[in-house]
C-alpha positions as CSV (number, residue, x, y, z in Angstrom):
1,G,10.3,20.5,-6.1
2,I,9.0,20.2,-9.7
3,S,5.9,18.3,-10.4
4,N,5.4,15.8,-13.3
5,K,3.3,18.5,-15.0
6,G,6.1,21.1,-14.5
7,L,8.7,18.7,-15.9
8,N,6.5,18.1,-19.0
9,Q,6.3,21.9,-19.5
10,F,10.0,22.3,-19.0
11,V,11.1,19.7,-21.5
12,K,8.7,21.1,-24.1
13,S,10.7,24.3,-24.0
14,F,14.1,22.6,-24.3
15,S,13.9,20.2,-27.2
16,L,17.6,20.4,-27.9
17,L,18.6,18.7,-24.6
18,E,21.3,16.1,-24.9
19,K,21.7,15.3,-21.2
20,L,19.1,15.3,-18.5
21,D,19.6,14.4,-14.8
22,I,16.5,14.2,-12.7
23,A,16.3,13.6,-8.9
24,F,12.8,13.1,-7.6
25,K,11.2,12.4,-4.2
26,N,7.9,11.2,-5.5
27,N,7.5,8.8,-8.4
28,I,8.1,10.2,-11.8
29,F,5.2,9.2,-14.1
30,K,5.7,7.1,-17.2
31,D,3.8,9.8,-19.1
32,S,6.4,12.3,-18.2
33,L,9.2,10.1,-19.5
34,E,7.3,9.6,-22.7
35,V,7.0,13.4,-23.0
36,I,10.7,13.7,-22.5
37,G,11.4,11.1,-25.2
38,R,9.0,12.8,-27.7
39,C,10.1,16.4,-26.9
40,C,13.9,15.7,-26.7
41,P,14.7,13.6,-29.8
42,I,18.5,14.1,-29.5
43,L,18.7,13.2,-25.8
44,K,21.8,11.1,-25.4
45,S,22.1,10.8,-21.6
46,L,19.5,10.2,-18.9
47,N,20.1,9.8,-15.2
48,L,17.1,9.3,-12.9
49,E,17.6,9.2,-9.1
50,M,14.9,8.3,-6.7
51,L,15.5,10.3,-3.5
52,S,14.5,8.6,-0.3
53,L,14.7,9.4,3.4
54,H,15.9,5.9,3.9
55,F,19.1,4.8,2.3
56,N,17.8,1.3,1.8
57,K,14.4,2.0,0.1
58,F,14.0,1.2,-3.5
59,Y,10.9,1.6,-5.8
60,K,9.6,-0.5,-8.6
61,F,10.1,1.3,-11.9
62,G,8.9,-1.2,-14.6
63,D,6.4,1.0,-16.5
64,Q,8.9,3.9,-16.5
65,V,11.7,1.8,-17.9
66,F,9.4,0.6,-20.7
67,A,8.4,4.2,-21.4
68,I,12.1,5.2,-21.7
69,V,13.0,2.4,-24.1
70,K,9.9,3.1,-26.2
71,T,10.6,6.8,-26.7
72,M,14.4,7.2,-26.2
73,T,16.0,4.8,-28.6
74,G,19.0,7.1,-29.2
75,L,20.3,7.1,-25.6
76,R,24.1,6.5,-25.3
77,H,24.0,6.6,-21.4
78,L,21.3,5.5,-19.0
79,G,21.7,5.6,-15.2
80,F,19.2,4.8,-12.5
81,S,19.5,5.1,-8.7
82,G,17.1,4.0,-6.0
83,I,14.9,1.7,-8.1
84,V,14.2,-2.0,-8.4
85,I,15.0,-3.4,-11.8
86,G,14.4,-6.9,-13.0
87,N,15.3,-9.2,-15.9
88,D,12.4,-8.0,-18.1
89,E,13.3,-4.3,-17.7
90,L,17.0,-5.1,-18.5
91,V,16.1,-7.0,-21.6
92,A,13.9,-4.1,-22.7
93,I,16.8,-1.7,-22.2
94,L,19.1,-3.9,-24.3
95,D,16.5,-4.3,-27.1
96,G,15.1,-0.7,-27.0
97,C,18.3,1.3,-26.8
98,P,20.7,-0.3,-29.3
99,L,23.2,2.7,-29.2
100,L,23.6,2.4,-25.4
101,H,27.2,2.1,-24.4
102,S,26.9,3.1,-20.7
103,L,24.5,1.7,-18.2
104,D,24.8,2.5,-14.5
105,L,22.7,0.4,-12.1
106,R,25.1,0.6,-9.2
107,H,22.6,2.2,-6.8
108,C,19.7,0.0,-7.9
109,F,18.3,-3.2,-6.6
110,C,18.3,-5.9,-9.2
111,H,16.1,-8.9,-8.8
112,H,15.7,-12.0,-10.9
113,L,18.9,-11.2,-12.8
114,R,20.2,-14.7,-12.4
115,C,19.6,-15.4,-16.1
116,E,23.2,-15.9,-17.4
117,S,22.2,-15.2,-21.0
118,T,20.9,-11.8,-20.1
119,L,23.9,-10.9,-18.0
120,K,26.2,-12.2,-20.7
121,R,24.4,-10.1,-23.3
122,C,24.8,-7.0,-21.0
123,H,28.5,-7.5,-20.9
124,Q,28.7,-8.0,-24.6
125,Q,26.5,-5.1,-25.6
126,I,27.3,-2.4,-23.0
127,Q,30.8,-1.1,-22.9
128,D,30.6,0.6,-19.6
129,L,28.3,-1.6,-17.5
130,Q,28.0,-0.8,-13.8
131,L,25.9,-3.4,-11.9
132,P,25.1,-3.3,-8.2
133,C,26.8,-5.7,-5.7
134,F,23.5,-6.7,-4.0
135,G,20.3,-8.4,-5.0
136,Y,16.6,-8.3,-4.2
137,N,14.8,-9.6,-1.1
138,D,11.5,-11.1,-2.4
139,E,10.1,-11.0,1.1
140,Y,9.0,-7.4,0.4
141,D,7.1,-7.6,-2.9
142,D,4.5,-5.0,-2.3
143,G,5.6,-2.3,-4.7
144,L,8.6,-1.4,-2.5
145,A,11.7,-3.3,-1.8
146,Y,14.0,-2.9,1.1
147,V,17.6,-4.0,1.2
148,D,18.7,-5.6,4.4
149,T,22.4,-6.0,3.7
150,F,24.8,-4.8,1.0
151,E,27.0,-7.8,0.7
152,D,29.1,-8.6,-2.3
153,T,27.6,-12.1,-2.6
154,Y,25.6,-11.3,-5.7
155,A,28.4,-9.5,-7.4
156,N,30.8,-12.4,-7.0
157,E,28.2,-15.1,-7.8
158,Y,26.2,-13.6,-10.7
159,W,27.9,-10.6,-12.3
160,E,31.4,-11.7,-13.1
161,Y,32.4,-13.6,-16.2
């Protein structure tokens, strides 16, 4: 039950953090992620989990991803859960976190990731790459996305090389 303001105060007191796992019910602000990046310069691992009462509810997280890659260039591991991530965010992660060797998106909802060059780059650049086995339903493009089924269709069709 910590607020974004409380999180900001916390990380200012623990600048030597190397690993940070955050689970949150309300959206974590991009400003808070920028504070984490500035105050924890040796952070190597970040896991962010969006908690939801509904197992199939995912939140857009674009501004937050861009805040992470802008301020946390030394990350070795990055994991997300419960968010929607698209091609632009994935490219930003690959460009902004050159030391990243582990990326866990298993519990995310990826949309518009049919760009073979981006996926190929992911497989080449990230040693431990965990992609989800489902895609995005564009029918719900109002800031939230809802998954209707968790089929392996996308995994077989788009992720494997």
